[in-house]
C-alpha positions as CSV (number, residue, x, y, z in Angstrom):
1,M,47.7,90.3,-176.7
2,Q,46.7,88.3,-173.5
3,T,46.6,90.2,-170.5
4,G,49.1,87.3,-169.2
5,L,51.7,87.1,-172.6
6,S,51.7,91.2,-171.7
7,Q,52.3,91.0,-168.3
8,I,54.7,88.4,-168.4
9,V,57.0,90.5,-171.8
10,K,56.4,94.0,-169.4
11,E,58.2,91.7,-167.0
12,A,61.5,90.7,-169.0
13,L,62.2,94.5,-170.4
14,E,61.5,95.7,-167.2
15,T,63.4,92.9,-164.9
16,T,66.3,94.2,-162.6
17,L,68.9,92.5,-161.3
18,D,67.7,90.6,-158.9
19,E,64.5,89.7,-159.8
20,F,65.9,87.9,-163.5
21,S,68.8,86.1,-161.1
22,N,65.8,85.2,-158.4
23,E,63.5,83.9,-161.6
24,V,66.0,82.1,-163.0
25,E,67.4,80.5,-159.4
26,E,63.7,79.1,-158.8
27,A,63.4,77.6,-162.8
28,T,66.6,76.1,-162.3
29,E,65.6,75.0,-158.5
30,L,62.3,73.3,-159.3
31,L,64.1,72.0,-162.6
32,S,66.4,70.2,-160.5
33,Q,63.6,69.2,-158.6
34,E,61.3,66.9,-161.1
35,K,61.8,63.3,-160.9
36,G,59.3,59.9,-162.6
37,R,56.2,61.7,-162.9
38,V,54.8,65.2,-163.6
39,G,52.2,66.0,-164.3
40,S,51.6,64.0,-167.6
41,L,55.0,63.7,-168.1
42,D,57.7,61.3,-166.6
43,I,61.4,62.1,-165.9
44,L,64.1,59.3,-166.4
45,G,67.4,62.5,-165.9
46,R,67.4,64.9,-168.3
47,L,65.3,62.5,-170.7
48,V,61.4,63.6,-170.6
49,R,59.0,60.8,-172.1
50,I,55.6,62.3,-173.1
51,N,51.8,60.4,-173.2
52,S,50.5,60.8,-177.0
53,S,47.6,62.2,-175.5
54,G,46.8,65.8,-176.3
55,V,48.6,68.9,-177.9
56,A,51.9,70.2,-178.1
57,L,53.3,73.7,-178.9
58,V,56.8,73.5,-180.5
59,I,59.2,75.8,-181.0
60,G,62.5,75.9,-182.5
61,D,65.8,78.5,-182.4
62,L,65.2,82.2,-180.5
63,H,68.4,83.3,-180.8
64,G,67.4,86.2,-178.5
65,D,64.7,87.4,-180.9
66,L,61.5,88.8,-178.7
67,E,59.5,90.0,-181.5
68,S,59.5,86.4,-182.9
69,L,58.6,85.0,-179.7
70,I,56.2,87.4,-178.7
71,Q,54.3,86.1,-182.5
72,I,54.5,83.1,-181.5
73,L,53.2,83.1,-177.7
74,Q,50.2,85.5,-179.7
75,E,50.0,83.8,-182.9
76,S,48.6,79.9,-181.1
77,N,47.5,81.8,-177.8
78,I,49.2,79.1,-175.6
79,L,49.0,80.7,-172.5
80,L,45.5,80.4,-172.4
81,R,44.8,76.6,-173.6
82,M,47.2,75.5,-170.9
83,K,45.7,77.3,-168.7
84,E,42.5,75.4,-169.9
85,S,43.6,72.1,-170.6
86,T,46.5,70.6,-168.6
87,D,46.8,68.2,-172.0
88,T,48.4,71.5,-173.8
89,L,52.3,71.2,-173.2
90,L,54.8,74.0,-174.6
91,V,58.7,72.8,-175.6
92,F,61.2,74.6,-176.3
93,L,63.7,73.3,-178.0
94,G,66.2,75.6,-177.4
95,D,68.6,78.3,-178.4
96,Y,67.1,80.9,-176.4
97,G,70.1,83.0,-176.1
98,D,73.1,84.3,-178.0
99,R,72.7,86.5,-181.7
100,G,69.9,88.8,-180.9
101,E,69.2,91.5,-179.0
102,Y,67.4,90.2,-175.8
103,S,69.2,87.0,-174.8
104,P,68.2,88.0,-171.1
105,E,64.6,88.1,-172.0
106,I,63.9,85.6,-173.6
107,Y,65.7,83.4,-170.7
108,Y,63.7,85.0,-168.5
109,I,60.1,84.5,-170.0
110,A,61.3,80.7,-171.0
111,C,62.2,80.6,-166.3
112,R,58.0,82.6,-165.7
113,L,57.0,80.5,-168.4
114,K,58.1,76.8,-166.6
115,L,56.9,78.7,-163.1
116,L,53.8,79.6,-163.8
117,F,52.5,76.1,-165.8
118,S,55.4,74.0,-164.1
119,K,53.6,70.3,-165.2
120,Q,52.6,71.8,-168.7
121,V,56.4,73.3,-170.0
122,V,60.0,71.4,-171.5
123,L,62.5,73.4,-171.3
124,M,65.2,71.4,-173.9
125,R,68.6,72.2,-173.6
126,G,70.9,73.4,-176.9
127,N,74.3,74.0,-177.4
128,H,74.0,77.9,-176.9
129,E,73.5,76.3,-173.3
130,G,75.5,73.4,-173.4
131,P,78.5,73.0,-171.1
132,S,82.1,75.1,-170.4
133,D,84.1,73.1,-173.1
134,L,81.6,73.1,-175.3
135,M,81.3,76.8,-176.0
136,P,79.9,78.4,-179.0
137,S,81.0,81.3,-180.8
138,P,79.6,83.8,-180.8
139,H,78.1,83.4,-176.9
140,D,77.3,87.2,-175.9
141,L,75.4,86.5,-173.6
142,P,77.9,87.7,-171.1
143,M,78.2,91.3,-172.9
144,Q,74.4,91.9,-172.9
145,L,73.8,91.0,-169.5
146,Q,76.5,93.6,-169.0
147,S,74.7,96.3,-171.2
148,R,71.6,94.9,-169.3
149,F,72.8,94.9,-165.2
150,G,75.8,96.0,-165.2
151,G,79.0,95.9,-162.7
152,K,77.2,92.5,-161.1
153,W,76.4,90.7,-163.8
154,K,78.1,87.8,-163.3
155,D,76.1,87.1,-160.6
156,A,72.9,86.6,-162.8
157,Y,75.3,84.9,-165.8
158,A,76.7,82.0,-162.7
159,K,73.3,81.2,-162.3
160,T,72.0,81.6,-165.7
161,R,75.3,78.8,-166.5
162,K,73.4,76.6,-163.4
163,L,70.2,76.4,-165.3
164,F,71.9,75.2,-168.1
165,E,73.2,72.4,-166.4
166,H,69.3,71.7,-165.6
167,L,67.5,71.4,-168.6
168,Y,66.0,68.5,-170.8
169,T,68.1,67.1,-173.0
170,V,65.7,64.8,-175.6
171,A,62.4,64.4,-175.5
172,I,60.9,61.4,-176.8
173,V,56.6,61.3,-177.4
174,E,56.1,57.4,-176.7
175,E,56.0,55.7,-179.5
176,Q,56.5,58.5,-182.4
177,C,58.5,61.0,-182.1
178,I,62.8,62.5,-180.7
179,M,62.8,65.9,-180.0
180,I,66.6,66.8,-179.3
181,H,68.0,70.1,-180.2
182,G,70.9,68.9,-182.2
183,G,70.3,65.2,-183.7
184,L,71.0,61.8,-183.1
185,P,74.2,60.6,-181.5
186,H,75.3,58.1,-183.6
187,E,76.3,55.1,-180.8
188,A,73.3,55.0,-178.5
189,E,72.6,51.8,-177.9
190,K,69.7,52.5,-174.8
191,I,67.5,54.7,-173.1
192,E,69.7,56.2,-170.1
193,D,71.9,56.4,-173.1
194,L,70.4,59.5,-173.9
195,A,69.0,60.2,-170.2
196,Y,72.6,60.4,-168.7
197,A,74.4,62.2,-171.1
198,H,74.8,64.5,-169.0
199,V,76.9,62.5,-166.5
200,S,78.3,60.5,-169.4
201,H,79.9,64.0,-170.8
202,P,82.9,64.2,-172.0
203,K,84.0,60.6,-171.5
204,Q,81.2,59.7,-174.4
205,S,80.4,61.7,-177.3
206,F,75.9,61.3,-176.6
207,L,75.9,64.7,-175.1
208,E,77.8,66.8,-177.8
209,E,75.7,65.1,-180.4
210,M,72.4,66.2,-179.1
211,L,73.8,69.1,-179.1
212,W,75.6,70.2,-182.0
213,N,75.2,66.9,-184.7
214,D,73.9,68.1,-187.9
215,P,71.5,65.4,-190.5
216,D,73.7,65.4,-193.8
217,E,72.2,63.7,-197.3
218,A,75.1,63.5,-198.7
219,V,76.5,61.7,-196.0
220,E,75.9,57.5,-195.3
221,N,76.5,57.0,-191.3
222,F,78.7,59.9,-189.2
223,S,81.1,62.7,-190.7
224,P,83.1,65.0,-188.3
225,S,81.2,68.6,-188.4
226,P,82.5,71.8,-189.9
227,R,80.9,73.5,-186.7
228,G,83.6,71.5,-185.0
229,A,81.6,70.2,-182.0
230,G,79.4,67.1,-182.9
231,G,79.1,66.0,-186.1
232,L,76.8,65.0,-189.8
233,F,74.1,61.5,-189.5
234,G,73.3,60.3,-192.0
235,K,70.5,58.7,-193.0
236,T,71.7,55.0,-192.0
237,V,72.0,57.0,-188.3
238,T,68.7,58.1,-188.0
239,D,66.9,54.7,-189.1
240,K,69.1,53.0,-186.8
241,I,68.7,55.1,-184.0
242,L,64.4,55.5,-183.9
243,K,64.2,51.6,-184.6
244,T,66.6,51.6,-181.8
245,F,63.9,53.6,-179.5
246,N,60.9,52.6,-180.7
247,V,59.4,56.1,-182.0
248,D,59.3,57.3,-186.1
249,F,60.6,60.5,-186.9
250,L,63.2,63.1,-185.1
251,V,61.9,67.0,-184.4
252,R,65.1,69.5,-184.0
253,G,66.5,72.3,-183.7
254,H,70.0,73.4,-184.4
255,E,69.7,74.5,-188.0
256,P,68.5,78.3,-190.2
257,C,65.8,77.1,-192.7
258,E,64.6,79.3,-195.2
259,E,60.8,78.6,-194.6
260,G,61.3,78.4,-190.9
261,F,61.1,74.5,-191.8
262,K,63.3,71.6,-193.4
263,I,62.6,67.8,-193.9
264,N,65.6,65.1,-194.0
265,H,66.5,61.9,-194.6
266,G,63.5,60.3,-196.2
267,S,61.0,62.5,-194.3
268,K,62.7,61.5,-191.2
269,V,64.1,64.7,-189.9
270,L,61.5,67.6,-188.9
271,T,64.0,70.9,-188.4
272,L,61.9,73.4,-187.1
273,F,63.8,77.9,-186.7
274,S,61.2,80.2,-184.8
275,R,63.4,83.1,-185.0
276,K,64.2,85.8,-188.2
277,G,66.5,88.2,-189.0
278,P,70.1,90.1,-188.5
279,P,72.9,87.9,-188.1
280,Y,70.4,84.8,-190.2
281,F,67.9,86.1,-193.5
282,N,65.8,83.2,-193.4
283,A,62.4,84.1,-195.1
284,Y,59.9,82.8,-192.6
285,G,60.4,81.3,-188.6
286,A,58.2,78.3,-187.9
287,Y,56.8,76.0,-185.0
288,L,54.6,73.4,-184.7
289,D,51.2,73.0,-183.1
290,F,50.3,69.4,-183.1
291,K,48.3,67.2,-181.5
292,L,50.0,63.9,-179.7
293,S,47.2,61.8,-180.6
294,E,47.5,61.5,-183.3
295,R,49.2,59.0,-184.9
296,F,51.9,60.3,-187.8
297,E,53.9,57.8,-189.7
298,N,56.9,60.5,-190.9
299,A,57.8,64.0,-190.2
300,R,56.2,65.1,-193.8
301,Q,53.0,64.5,-192.2
302,L,53.4,66.9,-189.8
303,I,53.1,70.1,-192.5
304,P,49.9,70.7,-191.5
305,Y,50.6,71.7,-188.4
306,I,53.9,74.1,-188.8
307,H,52.8,77.8,-188.2
308,K,55.7,79.9,-191.0
309,F,55.3,83.6,-190.2
């Protein structure tokens, strides 16, 4: 393990309530100030435009699995790569916490990386970082914070929920792909629908769908989801939305995958799941490490760049 990563993990495991709260607060403040051009990124609302240059490491759901996160960061050598090249990006697709033992530590590390590499780390919002009217179940982060920090845990929780409000909901690699935690909002027509979904919520369903939707091979268009929020979108929706935003495929998280990843809708949708262990029983976790400058016509062409562990 690199010295830098070892130190960050040590800090996460030993952080006090005040240190945790300050770290989250600093990351929230940084995110709140990001507008327009930020390094090689362009920010519009909660949308990040990514240039087709350099490389990107994309991490799916972690759900408190510290071991998997350490393995990904160590195996990919991403910290050193980001230090050596500002064209190297690290993208988290959301769902950092809940269900796993180390949710506070995962949030701490994500914030630490954002503060260290502010123009290269993209922190996206998952359904477990959603608004208060769309609370996931189980949501055990409060219990973990209480166990970790004792009686004053509510302060840490309030600051973490404030962080959620400033996480990005969508990233677009120009003329290449869309990255969203859940799925494509089936009635989106313009870039502002994606960028300002947090503003139009709950009047419009864009944010809910982006955080909760799942692709389904048996659905032609759009139908209710058994999750109780969002919906199931079919290939018709995928084709329409990708065409609307002039991209070729979707990269998303949100669903456990036996092999750590899966491909849907005629190779137009790639799902990444980057954690292992109970309560999930997937044999592998996976992450994506690919060149943004290389042209991919569909998600299946990304398979050589998907790393299973």
